[in-house]
Steps between C-alpha positions, in 0.01 A plus 500: 500500500726540198470314172635508139328738262581558135204718412527812291213659692615829650512475878650736759808347667506498874753686706643412843263744665204309361624184668561678833159659492330166423666323797453799732124467441518139614711591804251765609237227537658405833715202405818644642625708791503876449884510510501236225259707292729800532810304406325357194432844352815471295569133576872566531649424837786742434278758318580766760837541329328636193444863427146606431598550137623143462200364683262684265694368203468149635123530533478635147727238344325317221459127549493233231143391573166655407183445696243269345703449181354228275675171571706324234363188341609163638569350841796598721662348812378643829737656760365575847714764678532545877649834618690538825377540854213750530557625144290559190614410147576865424878451542491203262327644196806502278555127562134423435499704179829347389359149537171591331690648205669163458178306488382443856177579684616643832274547804608650833315552827584738787659343811279671755372229726141402583421844648622757751764520643652341189696193408708319767864408446443134594335180380158666526612773263641240257169312510307821428717593201507143366117489513488827307729346237287189483185716455658686209617176343152347531331811359727518192583129437240436232465857377511587130854565388660301782677172434402295798772243429777732607490703824788663683501664845757775575556663839723783622630506857225373737308405185766245416386267776134562410577402139670183624207414727258551207705269276500233774123515539380545147594244235409744220828687564782402263787710634582731792742794529629681812643848443729560796222328687464367851558151353870586524489698826590320823272715719190399302558125482328409827163663421520386137528138613214553751264645238188294423558274203879513513660166422838487321402180321200670344718714274570305184529794255816703416580787734737799453633718779688818413662674796781717630838335532596718799163489688574427870201265531569313174422134571434222239379254760134521416569473131714192558207334676302515176669178394234387257522820290763628260649811662678804359681734739636826350717723723557855379794702630464858616118492493259667737159366587301746284722428196295185447203714405494796261517781759854607396411479132182707542687751712774529237237563231361785708839670526627373836865417538526121514834318488553298182569172683148513656344539158712208383372283781141552404582430133650169614196418709248584233699328230550174688141502623375519144730221387401281790128545423556457125688174561233345722175655383579527131763221461712747305822329391716812519372585849562140616864526391536843654399371845832319534699741281369853572743659253344299215367699203618841623357429840574627844825637637618203704785686673287604798294196586543133591256231392453150640245241387398203719326195353228314695675265739205257532161402372198432718128432471285806530353608833157431355593136435617457862184677621279253312695196625503615862122555507431145385526245786605232250814695399567713811776290658698455174460873427636593845797273447571638149456856627750459782752320279490764222495792741808363673679469161418866438638619835173506685320704233117512547339339195152639572366827628399529860136538394510185291632298791237646732226408253628149441536425872166655599318323221653163584411538868134461413574171322781349704614674819826308536615574144372852524719565809801360311441756225472778761830381648649531153366855488678584825823346368482704180395828667624483860452876552135505390287541810184361347678176404565429871153615607327285240713200597419561865124515432521176302694323777233606750236338282719189469527471877866589537502799745872476578614556141215751447632711790847477353370636164314787664807594702709509184245730339516731806878501489471634146220744581422554871187698403337217301148481639439161325810345658410639842144368472623157388754470776247610765255240371755225531613607853143523625412157368786351697 
């Protein structure tokens, strides 16, 4: 964790080697594969290009932070930072120190998964990292020196989708940022949408995605689905993936040869990130103006990036409001009608999470089977690729005495996942009863 400090107490500044050693200690506790441990020793994916001399300089480079420095007086906005797939925060220390030096408390957690063999590049991995972020947010939310009114979540690469998922699930989050994140990558959209708690309509806070203009998998589709949020999309020309974190800058400081345009990309990323956070977490007037005019007040070099801003295209009741109405037999039918009408207006967008719809339908089944089944049908409509939605509907139809439709639901579940034991058991029960 990084935080502002204005103390005159003499403290020894950290160096990059201190950070590497700290995270190596964590990795040796068995949270990652041996090959990941080895790669993290320098935390640079292209570190093999360095000479031993440059590598030693890098480890000895003095950082801006000091360990256990006395915190500055006052309360500061909180930023939770998610590194990329299988990574520790070591490659992101310059960004964290930069934000802390401008008045933010920054906390980052390794992206290592729940245990060996490490994090998975799928919805399970997203869920694991999002839960880590939620844990950190909960642990620090009411801590001394933290302004609990203003919380941002920032994610790099794989962490971009985890940051988005966290913002969808936790109403304490005020803003979300994706640094060349999987939010803007076509190959990651399917498992991002399938992650527990994902519902485009749940995001109501501003979101910024910064990415590579020339990336072959660049795809704004997922961002466009976030129709209830204000959305910033910043394309940077000539950028590489690692330019969105300070690896080139740290390497340059250690004496490695780094092209100037790569250093310029990181300056753009760090500068616009700070302005975006200042605008939304501090309500800074200059930062707010700079979001639409990046060259304002001696700002960023706008010749190598393209910015677009999309306003919310609709308003909608919260998923929690629909959840409450669907669970109440007196309001269920009107809520279903309102849900379908609004979802249709928003292009079929789910307005609740899959878990919320499961809970509403299962709860209502105990009070009113007919209406409960209607809510479960709504769940299937909203999440047609969710196996458990079909299985749960099938089980309910069995109880309701409708084996024909129950069998149809179980067969749909098996078409999605032929290995589903629950669907197989349900279908076998229906067939044997006939």
